[in-house]
C-alpha positions as CSV (number, residue, x, y, z in Angstrom):
1,X,151.8,95.6,-71.9
2,X,152.2,97.7,-68.8
3,X,155.6,98.4,-67.3
4,X,155.5,98.6,-63.6
5,X,157.1,101.7,-62.0
6,X,158.8,100.0,-59.1
7,X,161.2,98.1,-61.4
8,X,162.7,101.3,-62.8
9,X,163.4,103.2,-59.6
10,X,167.2,102.7,-59.4
11,X,168.0,103.3,-63.1
12,X,168.9,107.0,-62.7
13,X,171.1,106.3,-59.7
14,X,173.1,103.6,-61.5
15,X,173.6,105.9,-64.6
16,X,174.8,108.7,-62.3
17,X,177.3,106.4,-60.5
18,X,178.7,105.2,-63.8
19,X,179.2,108.7,-65.1
20,X,180.9,110.2,-62.0
21,X,184.4,109.0,-62.9
22,X,184.1,110.6,-66.4
23,X,182.9,113.9,-64.9
24,X,185.8,113.9,-62.4
25,X,188.3,113.2,-65.2
26,X,186.9,116.1,-67.2
27,X,187.0,118.5,-64.3
28,X,190.6,117.5,-63.3
29,X,191.8,118.0,-66.9
30,X,190.1,121.4,-67.2
31,X,191.9,122.5,-64.0
32,X,195.2,121.0,-65.2
33,X,195.1,122.5,-68.7
34,X,194.0,125.8,-67.3
35,X,197.0,125.8,-65.0
36,X,199.3,124.8,-67.9
37,X,198.0,127.7,-70.1
38,X,198.4,130.1,-67.1
39,X,202.0,129.0,-66.6
40,X,202.8,129.3,-70.3
41,X,201.4,132.9,-70.4
42,X,203.1,133.9,-67.2
43,X,206.5,132.6,-68.3
44,X,206.2,134.3,-71.7
45,X,205.1,137.6,-70.1
46,X,208.0,137.5,-67.5
47,X,210.6,137.0,-70.3
48,X,209.1,139.9,-72.2
49,X,208.9,142.2,-69.2
50,X,212.5,141.5,-68.3
51,X,213.8,142.4,-71.8
52,X,211.5,145.5,-71.9
53,X,213.1,146.6,-68.6
54,X,216.5,146.5,-70.5
55,X,215.3,149.0,-73.1
56,X,213.0,151.2,-70.9
57,X,215.3,151.1,-67.8
58,X,217.5,154.0,-68.9
59,X,214.5,156.1,-69.8
60,X,213.1,156.1,-66.3
61,X,213.6,158.7,-63.5
62,X,215.5,156.3,-61.2
63,X,217.9,154.8,-63.8
64,X,220.5,156.7,-65.8
65,X,222.0,153.8,-67.7
66,X,221.3,150.2,-68.9
67,X,219.8,148.2,-66.0
68,X,222.0,145.6,-64.4
69,X,221.2,141.9,-64.5
70,X,220.1,141.9,-60.8
71,X,217.3,144.4,-61.4
72,X,216.1,142.4,-64.4
73,X,216.3,139.2,-62.5
74,X,214.3,140.7,-59.6
75,X,211.6,141.9,-62.0
76,X,211.3,138.5,-63.7
77,X,211.3,136.7,-60.3
78,X,208.4,138.9,-59.1
79,X,206.4,138.3,-62.4
80,X,206.7,134.5,-61.9
81,X,206.1,134.5,-58.1
82,X,202.5,133.3,-58.5
83,X,203.5,130.0,-60.2
84,X,203.5,126.8,-58.1
85,X,206.7,124.7,-58.0
86,X,209.1,127.7,-58.1
87,X,212.0,125.4,-57.4
88,X,212.0,124.4,-61.1
89,X,212.3,128.0,-62.3
90,X,215.5,129.2,-64.0
91,X,216.1,132.7,-65.2
92,X,219.0,133.8,-67.4
93,X,219.7,137.4,-68.2
94,X,222.2,138.3,-71.0
95,X,223.8,141.3,-72.5
96,X,225.8,141.2,-75.7
97,X,228.0,144.0,-76.9
98,X,228.4,144.1,-80.7
99,X,232.0,145.3,-80.4
100,X,232.9,142.2,-78.3
101,X,230.9,139.3,-79.7
102,X,233.2,136.6,-78.3
103,X,230.6,135.8,-75.6
104,X,227.6,137.5,-74.1
105,X,227.6,138.4,-70.5
106,X,225.0,136.1,-68.9
107,X,223.9,135.4,-65.4
108,X,221.8,132.3,-64.6
109,X,219.9,131.9,-61.4
110,X,217.6,129.1,-60.3
111,X,217.8,125.4,-59.5
112,X,215.8,124.1,-62.4
113,X,217.1,122.1,-65.4
114,X,216.3,124.3,-68.4
115,X,218.6,124.4,-71.4
116,X,218.9,127.8,-73.1
117,X,220.3,128.7,-76.5
118,X,221.7,132.0,-77.6
119,X,219.9,134.0,-80.3
120,X,221.7,134.5,-83.6
121,X,224.4,137.1,-83.8
122,X,223.2,140.6,-84.6
123,X,225.0,141.6,-87.8
124,X,223.4,145.0,-88.4
125,X,225.8,147.9,-89.2
126,X,225.0,150.4,-86.4
127,X,228.4,150.0,-84.8
128,X,228.4,150.0,-81.0
129,X,225.2,152.0,-80.6
130,X,223.1,149.0,-79.5
131,X,223.5,146.1,-77.2
132,X,221.5,142.9,-77.4
133,X,219.6,142.2,-74.2
134,X,217.7,139.0,-73.7
135,X,216.0,137.1,-71.0
136,X,215.4,133.4,-70.9
137,X,212.9,131.9,-68.4
138,X,212.6,128.2,-67.9
139,X,209.9,126.5,-65.8
140,X,208.6,123.0,-65.3
141,X,204.8,122.8,-65.1
142,X,203.5,119.9,-63.0
143,X,199.7,119.2,-63.0
144,X,197.7,120.5,-60.1
145,X,195.7,117.3,-59.9
146,X,198.0,114.4,-60.9
147,X,196.1,111.3,-61.9
148,X,197.5,107.8,-62.7
149,X,198.4,106.2,-66.0
150,X,196.2,103.4,-67.3
151,X,198.6,100.5,-67.4
152,X,196.9,98.4,-70.0
153,X,197.1,101.0,-72.8
154,X,199.9,103.2,-71.2
155,X,197.8,106.4,-71.4
156,X,198.1,109.2,-68.9
157,X,194.8,110.6,-67.7
158,X,196.4,114.1,-67.1
159,X,199.1,116.0,-68.9
160,X,202.6,115.0,-67.9
161,X,205.0,117.6,-66.5
162,X,206.0,120.1,-69.2
163,X,209.2,122.1,-69.5
164,X,208.5,125.6,-70.7
165,X,211.3,127.8,-72.0
166,X,210.7,131.3,-73.3
167,X,213.2,133.8,-74.6
168,X,212.7,137.5,-75.3
169,X,215.4,139.6,-77.1
170,X,215.4,143.3,-77.5
171,X,218.0,145.8,-78.7
172,X,219.2,148.2,-76.0
173,X,220.5,151.6,-76.8
174,X,224.0,151.9,-75.5
């Protein structure tokens, strides 16, 4: 039996049209997950750079003592400047003196809605030689390419907005 060629001319076109939505979904999610990983790495690095500035700040030529919260906040703000949706960014900078453990001195800036927790109390016996300095960074990631949710099965086609909170604590020589 011989198959005539003219009856199969549109088969590849129909298969391609049926697979286009799947390819677009995969491409959108690759972009969205890449953006989410970039945001998570940026937030973690910013928190670490801020707390490192606490401990290295007094060892630089310009600074003679422990850096203030404004300089740490400016450093963290510059580190997170490449993130989209900066209105959701919150930065908290804290210093805790072991001799006065009633409450750490914290400054929070930003209009986001992150909730931060204090690290455990440092109970080492060095006296007042060290301060605890920590930086909290909160950021809400929103997908670059938001897609809809399938109503029948209530499954989102892209990741939902994610709150990312990172904390970095370092001991500062007083």
